[in-house]
C-alpha positions as CSV (number, residue, x, y, z in Angstrom):
1,M,-53.4,-18.2,42.2
2,S,-50.1,-20.2,42.1
3,E,-46.8,-18.7,40.9
4,E,-44.4,-20.6,38.4
5,P,-41.4,-22.1,40.0
6,A,-38.4,-19.9,40.2
7,Q,-36.2,-22.5,38.7
8,D,-38.0,-22.1,35.5
9,N,-35.9,-19.1,34.6
10,N,-32.6,-20.6,35.9
11,P,-30.6,-22.6,33.2
12,A,-28.7,-24.5,36.0
13,A,-32.0,-25.4,37.5
14,N,-33.5,-26.6,34.4
15,S,-30.7,-29.0,33.6
16,P,-31.2,-32.6,34.6
17,Q,-29.1,-34.2,37.3
18,P,-26.5,-36.9,36.8
19,D,-28.5,-39.6,38.3
20,E,-31.7,-38.7,36.4
21,K,-32.9,-41.2,33.6
22,P,-33.0,-40.0,29.9
23,D,-35.7,-37.5,29.1
24,A,-37.7,-39.8,27.2
25,A,-38.6,-41.5,30.5
26,Y,-40.3,-38.4,32.0
27,Y,-43.8,-37.9,30.9
28,P,-45.4,-34.4,31.0
29,I,-46.9,-33.8,34.5
30,S,-48.8,-31.0,35.8
31,D,-47.9,-30.5,39.5
32,G,-44.7,-28.6,38.5
33,S,-42.4,-30.8,40.6
34,M,-40.1,-31.5,37.6
35,P,-37.9,-28.7,36.0
36,Y,-39.3,-29.4,32.6
37,R,-42.0,-27.2,31.0
38,E,-45.3,-29.0,30.7
39,Y,-46.5,-30.3,27.4
40,S,-49.5,-32.2,26.6
41,P,-48.9,-35.9,25.9
42,L,-48.6,-37.2,22.4
43,P,-51.2,-39.7,21.1
44,S,-50.6,-43.4,22.3
45,G,-48.7,-42.3,25.2
46,Q,-45.5,-41.8,23.1
47,A,-42.9,-39.4,24.5
48,Y,-41.3,-36.5,22.6
49,P,-37.8,-37.3,20.9
50,G,-34.8,-35.8,21.9
51,N,-34.9,-34.1,25.3
52,S,-38.6,-34.3,25.7
53,Y,-39.4,-30.9,24.0
54,P,-41.4,-30.7,20.8
55,S,-39.8,-29.0,17.7
56,P,-39.9,-25.2,18.1
57,P,-42.2,-23.3,15.8
58,N,-41.0,-21.9,12.7
59,S,-39.6,-18.6,13.6
60,Y,-38.1,-17.6,10.2
61,H,-41.2,-18.0,7.9
62,N,-44.8,-18.4,9.1
63,Y,-45.9,-20.0,5.9
64,P,-46.8,-23.6,5.7
65,P,-44.3,-25.7,3.5
66,P,-45.6,-27.3,0.3
67,N,-47.3,-30.7,0.7
68,G,-47.0,-30.5,4.5
69,Q,-43.3,-31.3,4.3
70,P,-40.9,-29.5,6.8
71,Y,-38.4,-27.1,5.4
72,P,-34.8,-28.2,5.6
73,G,-32.3,-26.1,7.4
74,Y,-33.8,-22.9,8.8
75,G,-37.1,-22.7,7.1
76,Y,-35.9,-22.3,3.5
77,P,-37.5,-24.4,0.7
78,P,-35.6,-27.6,-0.5
79,S,-33.0,-27.2,-3.1
80,P,-33.5,-28.2,-6.8
81,N,-33.1,-31.8,-7.6
82,G,-32.9,-32.8,-3.9
83,Q,-29.4,-31.7,-3.6
84,P,-28.5,-30.0,-0.1
85,Y,-27.5,-26.5,-0.1
86,P,-23.8,-25.8,0.7
87,G,-22.7,-23.8,3.8
88,Y,-25.4,-23.3,6.5
89,G,-28.6,-24.3,4.8
90,Y,-28.8,-21.2,2.6
91,P,-29.2,-21.2,-1.1
92,P,-26.3,-20.0,-3.1
93,P,-26.7,-16.2,-4.1
94,A,-27.5,-15.3,-7.7
95,Y,-23.7,-14.7,-8.5
96,P,-22.2,-17.4,-10.7
97,Y,-18.7,-16.1,-10.4
98,Y,-17.6,-16.9,-6.8
99,G,-16.7,-20.6,-6.5
100,Y,-20.0,-22.1,-7.3
101,P,-20.1,-25.1,-9.4
102,P,-20.8,-24.8,-13.1
103,P,-24.4,-24.8,-14.5
104,P,-26.0,-27.9,-15.7
105,N,-24.8,-29.8,-18.8
106,G,-21.1,-28.8,-17.9
107,Q,-21.6,-25.4,-19.8
108,P,-19.6,-22.6,-18.3
109,Y,-21.3,-19.5,-17.1
110,P,-21.7,-16.7,-19.4
111,P,-19.2,-13.7,-19.1
112,R,-19.9,-11.2,-16.2
113,P,-22.4,-8.7,-17.7
114,N,-21.2,-5.1,-17.6
115,N,-22.6,-2.4,-15.7
116,R,-22.1,0.4,-18.1
117,Q,-24.8,3.1,-18.7
118,P,-23.5,5.2,-21.5
119,L,-25.1,8.7,-22.2
120,P,-26.7,9.8,-25.4
121,L,-23.9,11.4,-27.6
122,G,-25.0,15.0,-27.2
123,E,-25.4,14.6,-23.5
124,A,-22.0,12.8,-23.2
125,I,-20.4,15.8,-25.0
126,K,-22.0,18.3,-22.8
127,Q,-20.8,16.6,-19.7
128,L,-17.2,16.2,-20.9
129,P,-15.9,19.5,-19.3
130,K,-17.3,18.5,-16.1
131,Q,-15.7,15.1,-16.1
132,Y,-12.4,16.6,-17.1
133,L,-12.5,19.0,-14.2
134,R,-13.6,16.2,-11.8
135,V,-10.8,13.9,-12.9
136,L,-8.1,16.5,-12.6
137,T,-9.2,18.2,-9.4
138,R,-10.6,15.2,-7.5
139,P,-8.7,12.3,-8.6
140,S,-9.3,9.0,-6.9
141,V,-10.0,5.4,-7.6
142,A,-13.8,6.1,-6.9
143,T,-13.9,8.7,-9.4
144,F,-12.6,6.7,-12.3
145,A,-14.8,3.7,-11.1
146,E,-17.8,5.9,-11.4
147,E,-16.9,7.6,-14.7
148,K,-15.9,4.4,-16.5
149,Q,-19.6,3.3,-16.5
150,K,-20.1,6.0,-19.3
151,A,-17.8,4.4,-21.7
152,A,-19.1,4.1,-25.3
153,W,-17.2,4.0,-28.6
154,N,-19.1,7.2,-30.1
155,I,-17.9,9.6,-27.5
156,I,-14.4,7.8,-27.6
157,W,-14.1,8.6,-31.4
158,V,-15.1,12.1,-30.7
159,Q,-12.5,12.7,-28.2
160,V,-9.9,11.1,-30.3
161,A,-10.7,13.3,-33.2
162,F,-10.6,16.3,-30.9
163,I,-7.2,15.4,-29.5
164,A,-5.9,14.9,-33.1
165,I,-6.9,18.3,-34.1
166,I,-5.4,19.8,-30.9
167,G,-2.0,17.9,-31.6
168,A,-2.0,19.3,-35.1
169,L,-2.5,22.8,-33.8
170,I,0.1,22.4,-31.2
171,S,2.6,20.9,-33.7
172,F,2.0,24.0,-36.1
173,A,2.5,26.4,-33.2
174,T,5.7,24.5,-32.2
175,Y,7.3,24.7,-35.6
176,A,5.9,28.1,-36.7
177,F,6.4,30.2,-33.4
178,V,8.2,28.4,-30.5
179,L,11.1,26.8,-32.1
180,P,11.9,29.9,-34.3
181,T,11.7,32.2,-31.3
182,F,13.9,29.9,-29.2
183,L,16.6,29.5,-32.0
184,S,16.7,33.2,-32.7
185,L,18.2,34.0,-29.2
186,F,21.3,32.0,-30.2
187,N,21.7,33.4,-33.6
188,P,22.1,30.0,-35.4
189,P,24.1,29.6,-38.5
190,K,22.6,29.5,-42.0
191,I,22.6,26.7,-44.4
192,G,23.6,28.6,-47.6
193,T,21.0,31.5,-47.6
194,T,18.4,29.7,-45.5
195,S,18.4,29.9,-41.6
196,F,17.2,27.3,-39.3
197,V,14.4,29.5,-38.4
198,D,13.1,29.6,-41.9
199,I,13.6,25.7,-42.2
200,Y,11.3,25.2,-39.0
201,K,8.6,27.6,-40.3
202,G,8.6,25.8,-43.6
203,M,8.0,22.5,-41.6
204,A,4.9,23.8,-39.8
205,L,2.3,22.6,-42.2
206,Q,3.9,19.1,-42.8
207,G,4.3,18.8,-39.1
208,S,0.7,19.7,-38.3
209,L,-0.6,17.2,-40.9
210,T,1.7,14.4,-39.6
211,A,0.5,14.9,-36.1
212,L,-3.1,14.9,-37.3
213,F,-2.8,11.3,-38.5
214,S,-0.1,10.0,-36.3
215,T,-1.7,11.0,-33.0
216,P,-4.7,8.4,-33.1
217,I,-2.4,5.7,-34.2
218,S,0.2,6.3,-31.5
219,L,-2.6,6.7,-28.9
220,F,-4.1,3.2,-29.7
221,I,-0.7,1.5,-29.8
222,S,0.1,3.1,-26.4
223,W,-3.3,2.0,-24.9
224,T,-3.0,-1.5,-26.2
225,I,0.5,-2.0,-24.8
226,Y,-0.5,-0.6,-21.3
227,Y,-3.8,-2.6,-21.3
228,F,-2.1,-5.9,-21.9
229,I,0.6,-5.1,-19.5
230,A,-2.2,-4.5,-16.8
231,K,-3.7,-7.8,-18.0
232,L,-0.4,-9.6,-17.2
233,F,-0.7,-8.4,-13.7
234,K,-4.1,-10.0,-13.3
235,G,-6.2,-6.9,-14.5
236,R,-9.9,-7.6,-15.2
237,G,-10.9,-4.4,-17.0
238,E,-12.5,-4.0,-20.4
239,F,-10.5,-2.3,-23.4
240,I,-13.4,0.2,-24.0
241,E,-13.4,1.3,-20.4
242,Y,-9.6,1.7,-20.4
243,I,-9.6,4.0,-23.4
244,Y,-12.5,6.0,-22.3
245,S,-11.0,6.5,-18.7
246,S,-7.6,7.5,-20.1
247,L,-9.1,10.1,-22.3
248,L,-10.7,11.7,-19.5
249,F,-7.3,13.1,-18.4
250,Y,-5.2,12.8,-21.4
251,V,-7.3,15.3,-23.4
252,P,-7.2,18.2,-20.7
253,I,-3.6,17.5,-19.9
254,Q,-2.7,17.6,-23.7
255,I,-4.3,20.9,-23.9
256,I,-2.6,22.3,-20.7
257,S,0.8,21.0,-22.0
258,G,0.4,22.6,-25.4
259,L,-0.4,25.9,-23.9
260,L,2.6,25.7,-21.5
261,M,4.9,24.9,-24.3
262,L,4.0,28.3,-25.8
263,I,5.8,29.9,-22.9
264,P,9.5,30.2,-23.7
265,F,11.9,28.3,-21.3
266,V,9.4,28.1,-18.1
267,G,6.8,26.1,-20.3
268,L,9.3,23.1,-20.8
269,F,9.6,22.7,-17.1
270,L,6.0,23.1,-16.3
271,S,5.1,20.5,-18.9
272,F,7.5,18.0,-17.3
273,A,5.7,18.4,-14.0
274,V,2.5,17.9,-15.8
275,S,3.7,14.8,-17.2
276,I,4.6,13.3,-13.8
277,Y,0.9,14.2,-12.8
278,T,-0.1,12.3,-15.8
279,Y,1.4,9.0,-14.4
280,V,-0.3,9.5,-11.1
281,L,-3.8,9.8,-12.7
282,M,-2.9,6.8,-14.8
283,I,-2.1,4.7,-11.9
284,L,-5.5,5.6,-10.2
285,M,-7.3,5.0,-13.5
286,T,-5.6,1.4,-13.9
287,M,-6.5,0.5,-10.2
288,A,-10.2,1.4,-11.0
289,V,-10.5,-0.1,-14.4
290,H,-8.7,-3.2,-13.9
291,R,-9.4,-3.6,-10.0
292,L,-5.8,-3.9,-9.1
293,S,-4.1,-3.1,-6.0
294,G,-1.8,0.1,-5.7
295,G,1.4,-1.9,-6.0
296,R,0.5,-3.8,-9.1
297,A,-1.1,-0.8,-10.9
298,T,2.0,1.3,-10.2
299,L,4.2,-1.4,-11.5
300,A,2.1,-1.9,-14.6
301,V,2.1,1.9,-15.3
302,L,5.8,2.5,-14.7
303,I,7.4,-0.8,-16.0
304,L,7.9,0.7,-19.4
305,P,9.5,4.0,-18.3
306,I,11.7,2.1,-15.8
307,I,12.9,-0.1,-18.7
308,A,13.4,3.0,-20.8
309,F,15.5,4.8,-18.1
310,V,17.7,1.8,-17.4
311,L,18.4,1.5,-21.1
312,G,19.0,5.1,-21.2
313,I,21.6,4.8,-18.5
314,I,23.2,1.8,-20.2
315,G,23.4,3.6,-23.6
316,G,24.7,6.7,-22.0
317,A,27.6,4.7,-20.2
318,L,28.4,3.0,-23.4
319,L,28.7,6.3,-25.2
320,I,30.9,7.8,-22.4
321,A,33.0,4.6,-22.6
322,M,33.3,4.8,-26.4
323,F,34.4,8.5,-26.4
324,I,37.0,7.8,-23.7
325,A,38.4,4.9,-25.7
326,L,38.5,7.1,-28.8
327,A,40.1,9.9,-26.9
328,S,42.7,7.5,-25.5
329,S,43.5,6.1,-28.8
330,A,43.9,9.6,-30.4
331,A,46.2,10.6,-27.7
332,H,48.5,7.7,-28.5
């Protein structure tokens, strides 16, 4: 029994010497004197092409190609219409939105299909308290990205109607109890025989009815403005997802703020702290729905408050300047 030469496992030994002739000149031999692996000769005495080795077996697919033709690239079937595959011989993935050419006939690809899986209305209403608690206690981009998949118009209208009723109740309580209690501490003057306390109590019903109808309108106006501002920052979200995700924190925060406003003095400061937390949730929601970076989402959410703050400073400075001018003119 003879052993295989040791140089068979040594890459340096297997390489031809500089003074050797091309590989095609070496025919397969059986005495093991040459550093090439032995193969059976081809018909008619022809040499193997390339470096005298036969084509390697198909290690990717062990299935014969159609019509006996070899697969191009790495064992993948030929592309349609005889066109070569882009890249490394792999067919393009089934995602028509990442730099691939348009489909045949020059038609654009259809819009990206949404992945929403809305729940039945009854089940969606049952899950709302759990969703509210999750959004408020575990706020993150991943949380909003998961919850937005349940967006549907029926559950949106239910929440809008609920928040309108809550707004009407808060308005009634503010006019009927909070403001009269606060004003009674300062002994306000009367207008004839009517005090300011009685005036506010008389406005309770009117204020609640106004809030019942104005709350949905103001909400949709606000959502529309903020949605298109995010679009200007290259946002890619859908309007229905934006509204649904906004309601998941707006509804519970409105309830909490309304209850805090019933607390004299302290409730006002606590409501202000809650409003700051609202902006934090809004930024996270904008990042998830519109798939924006933290910087762009923050700017899209805070650009209106920043503009209002700057205008307020300018207006206050103008009022102070006018007051000083009037005071100086009166002194002269």
